[in-house]
N, C-alpha and C positions, 0 to 999 in steps of 0.2 A: 503493499500499499504506500510504499515511500513515493512512487511515481505519482500517485494521486494527491498526496500532500504538496508535493513540489508544484503541481499545476494549480492547486488551490491558492497557495501563497503567491505565486506568480500573477495569478489572476487578480487576487485582492491588492496586490502592489500597483498594478496597472490602473486600477480604478481610483486609486487615491494619490497618484501623482499626475503631473501635467503630460499628456501624451496628445498626439496628433489623431489618433483613431477615435471614432465615436464609441460610447459605452456600448451601444446595441451591437456593434460589430465585434467589440471584444468579448462579450457575453456569447454571442453566437458561436465564436470559435471556441471558447471555453466549454460551452454546453456540448458541442460535438466531441471535443476531445475527452470530457468527462463520461459521457453517456456510452462511449465505445466500450469502456471497461465492463458494462454490464451485459453486453451482447456475448453470449457463449460461442465459442469458436468451434466447439465440439460438444456433444453429449450423447450418452448411451440410454436408450429407452429400456425401462424395466420390463421384464417379462411376466413378473408377478404382480398382483394387486398390492397396493401399500395404503395404509390408513395413517393419517397424522393428525394432531390436534394441538392447538395452542389457545392460551388465554392472554387477551392483550387488554390493557387499561385505556380508559379515556385519559384526557389531559385537560388542564385548565390554563388557558394562556394568560400570562401575566402582562406582556406586551402583545397587543393584538394585531394580527394580520387580517387585513380587510381590504380586498382589492388584489386582482391577479391579472397575468397576461397568459397566453396560451403557451404550453400547456401546463397548467398548475404551477406557474412561477409567481411568486409573491411580489407585490409592489413594495413591500417592506419587510424588514426581518421581524421575527417574533420569538418569544421565549415562554416556555410553559413548565408548570409543575407537571410531572406525570403522577397520576393517581394510581390507587391501589384496589380498592373495593368496588368501583364502578368499571366493570369489565364485559368483554364480549368473548364467549367461548365458542370456538368454531373447530369443527373437524371436517376433513375432507377424505373421501375414499376416492383413490385413483386406480381406475380400471384400464389396463392397457388395451388399446384397439388394434384390430388386424391391419388397419391402415389409417393414416392420419385424415381427421376431418378438416373441412374447409374453414371451420371456425371452432372455438372451444365448446365442446359438447358437455352441458352441466345441468344437474337439477339442484334447487335450491329450496331448503326447508329452514324456515324461521320460527322459533319457539315450538317446533315439532309439526308445523304444517307448511304445505307448499305456500310459497308467497310470490304471487306475480308482480306485486308493487315493487319490490327490489330488483327484479329481473333486469330491467332496462340499464340500471346503474352498473350491475355486474358485466353485462354484456359490453357497455362503453369501456369498462375497466380492461376487460380481456383484450378489446381492440388496442388500447393504448400500451399495453405491455407485450403485444405480440411479438415485437422485434427482440425483446429481452428474454422472453420465455417461449420460444418457438416449440419447445417440447410438449406444452400443454395440448397442443392439437392431437398428440398421440394417445390422449387418455380421455376416458369418460369420467367427469367428476361429479360426485354427489356431495353437496356442501350442506352442512347442518350447523346452524348458528343460533345462539340465545344470548340475552343480555341480563345482567344483574340490575338493571336500572331501566326506566321508562325510555322507549325510543322515541327520537325526534321531539325532545322536550328542553332542548338547550343544555344537554350534558355531553355533547360531542359524540353522539353514538357512532356516527360515521367514521370518526378517528379510531375508535376501538375496533370497530368492525372490519375496516380496511386493513389495519395494522395486523390483525389476528389473520385474516385471509392471507396478507402477504407473507407472514411467517410460514404458514402451511406450505405455501408454493415454494418457499426457499428450503424448507425441509426436503421437499421432492427433489429440488435441484441438488441438494447436498447428497441425497442417495445416489443420484446419477453421477455426482462429481465430489467424492468424498475428501478430495485435496482441497476444497475451498476452505478459507480460514474463518475463524469466528468473526473477525472484524469485517471481512468481505460479506458474510452472511447477513450481519446486521445493517450494513450500509446499504446493500441491495435492497433488503427488505424495506428499509426506509425509503428508499428511491421509488419502488414499486408501490408502496402504500400512498405515497405522495399523488401518484396518478390516478388513485381512486378517490382520495380526499386529501386536500392539502395538509391540513392538521395532523392527519394520520401519521405523517412521517415523524412526529414528535412523540409518539406512543411506544416505539420499539424500545426505548431505553429510558433510564431515569437517573437521578430525581428531577434535573434541570435539563431542558433540551432547547437549543436554539435552532431556527430554521431561517434561512435567508442570508445572503452576504452581508457582513458587518465587520468593520475593521477591529472591533473590540473581541471578536470570537475567533481564535485561531482555526484555521481550515474550514471556516464557515462556508456554506453552499446554498444556493437556491434549489438544488436538486435533492437534498436529503437532510436530515436533521442531525445535529452535532451535539454531543454531550458537553455540557458546561461543567468540567469536572475539577478544573483548577480555581483556587481563590474563592471558594464559596464558604461562608462561615457556617459552622456546624449547626447553628440554630435554624438555618434554612433547609437543612437535609432531613429534618423530622417534623416539618410543618404539618398542621391539620387542616382539613378542608371539610366543612359540613355543607352539604348541598340542601338548600331549603326549597322543597318542592311547591313553589307558589301556584304552578299550573302544569299538571302532568299531560295535558293535551299536546297535539303536534303544533310545532311552531307555525306562526302566521306567515312567515315567509322563509323559504329554504336558504341555506347559506350560499348556494350557486347564485340565486337570484340576487341576494344581498350583495355578493361580490361584484356582479356585473354592474349594480348601481353605481359603483364607484367610478365607472367609466363615464367621463364628462361631468362628474360631480363638482360643484362650484369650489368645494373646499378640499378636494382630494389631495392637490399637491401639498397643501399645508399639513394635512393629515399623515401623509407619507413621511414628510420631514419631521414632525412631531414624534412619530413612532420611532425613527431612528435615533433621535436624541434621547427619548425615553429609555430606549435599548441601552445606550451607553450610560445613562444615569444609574439605571437598575443593576447592571453588572457591577459598577462601583459600590452600590448599596449592599448587594450580596457579598461581595467580598469583605466589607467593613462590619457585617452583621447590624446594619443600621435598619432597625425595624420601623423607626419613624419615617425614614425615607421610602422604605418599601411600601408603607401604607399609602403615602402620598402619590407615588407613580402608578401603583396598582389601580387605585381608585379612579384616578385621573384617566386612566387607559379605559377602564370600563365604561365611564360615562362618555368618553370620546367616541368610543364605537357606537353607542346608542344616538349620540348626537349626529353622527353621520347618516344613520338610518332615518332619523327624524327630519333631516334636511334634504334627504334624496328625492328624487322625482321619478316615480310616485314615492311618497313618504310613508314610513311604517313606525308606529309606536309599538315597540316590543314589551315594554314594561306593563305590568298590571298596577293597580291601586296598592295591592299588598307588597309589591317589589319596593316602591316608594316608602312605604311604612317601614319596612325592614332596614332601608338604607338610613332613614332618619333615626331609627332605634340604635343602629350600629355606632353611628356618630355619638349619639347621647351616651351610650354605654362606655364607650372609649373615653370620652372626656370625664365621666364619673369615676371610672375605676382605674384608668391608666393603663389597661390592659390594650396591647396594640392589635386588636382584632380589626380586620378590615373586610370589605366586600369587593367582589368582582362579579362580572356577569358575561356569559356568552351571548349569542344573538337569541335570547329568549327571555322570559319572565323570571326564571329561577335565579336564586342568588347563591353564590359560593361564599361561605364565611371562612377566611383564612386567618390562622392564629398559632402561635408558638406551642409546641408540645407541653411546655412547663405551664401553660394556662389552660390546658384542656379541661380540667376538672370544673373550673368556675364557669368557663365559657360554655361547656356542654349542659350545666344546670340551668344557665341563663336561657339557653336555647329551648330546653324542655319546658320551663316555666313560662316563658314570654314569646319567644319568636315562633314556636310551634303553632300558635294561635293564628299566624298570618299565612300558614301553609295549607294546602288543600288536603283535607283530612288530616290535618296536623301530621303531615308525613315529611320526613328529612332522611338524609343518608349521611352517616358519619364516615368520612374517609380521611385518608392521610397520603402523604408523599410516598411514592412507590419507585420500584426500580425497573419497571417495564414489563415486556411480554414474558410469559413462562410456558413451557413446554407442558401439555396436558398428559 
């Protein structure tokens, strides 16, 4: 992987020094060079059926990515906590075919039932990864998937689902090519997951993963997630996340539609710049263990994401009245107790409460006694920072 790191460092250097080539041409060159490593030059088709299974978590973005270019390239870098309890469990049975099919042949079961709604997204995913996983046409796939949390309700279900799917595919590739390294396995899994759902590339590993080119993250890439392993204060590696389920229903607007609304948005350029600056600030905060700075940046990012949706055309208000009640309660509780609990939100009404492990007992008691009243059926999920996907 030395060659990959050299390419990444060279590309990052070009972007941040004065050069005569446009950024778009530099990235196109880098993209072609980097993607080539994920195209297998040779592979052997298994002669016997094989079954694999992976459990992959959701993640919660601290610095939000909102807006992308083709194909699944972020307009700004993002950084997330990998979660632990909110997971997707996926198994795939690979049955060798006598001859390859024209496209990937698969059946899909979600929560034990065939699900036609998800099928178009999986078809698009297989089309996007065709060049990188040509061996899939040599198998008939039976995919079974289930979630430990409500689907399509603002808890990044596509991130956990697509990362689990990518890990299963990479295990098949490893069966065919046992010599591939663990580093390559995870990096390509992240690359493939990104082509299904952008944020999914951040769920392969943990506890903190960045995605998108940024000068403060060594070897950062727009093509896959990179673990932020250096200079992170221990307090942030054991953080808690309680997901307050304000609305368990499906989101009003899909993430894909939301990202597309950034094209031509009046404030998009300023937002992309803000996110890059917040990323630099958050990396410094994480290194220092500055929980006050963490609160400020994370809440600013959450509100900026929703502000972009409220000022798009058409506009969407994704918060519910109880979302706002929780935000106000969090700020009042923090001021009263001095406990650095903060909120963040994905593109939905549910609220993620982030707080240090050392404050967990007090915060969880407060949630049960007060904040649960704002949740649908008083439901919430206690989660914590995790380490990424695990083999089942």
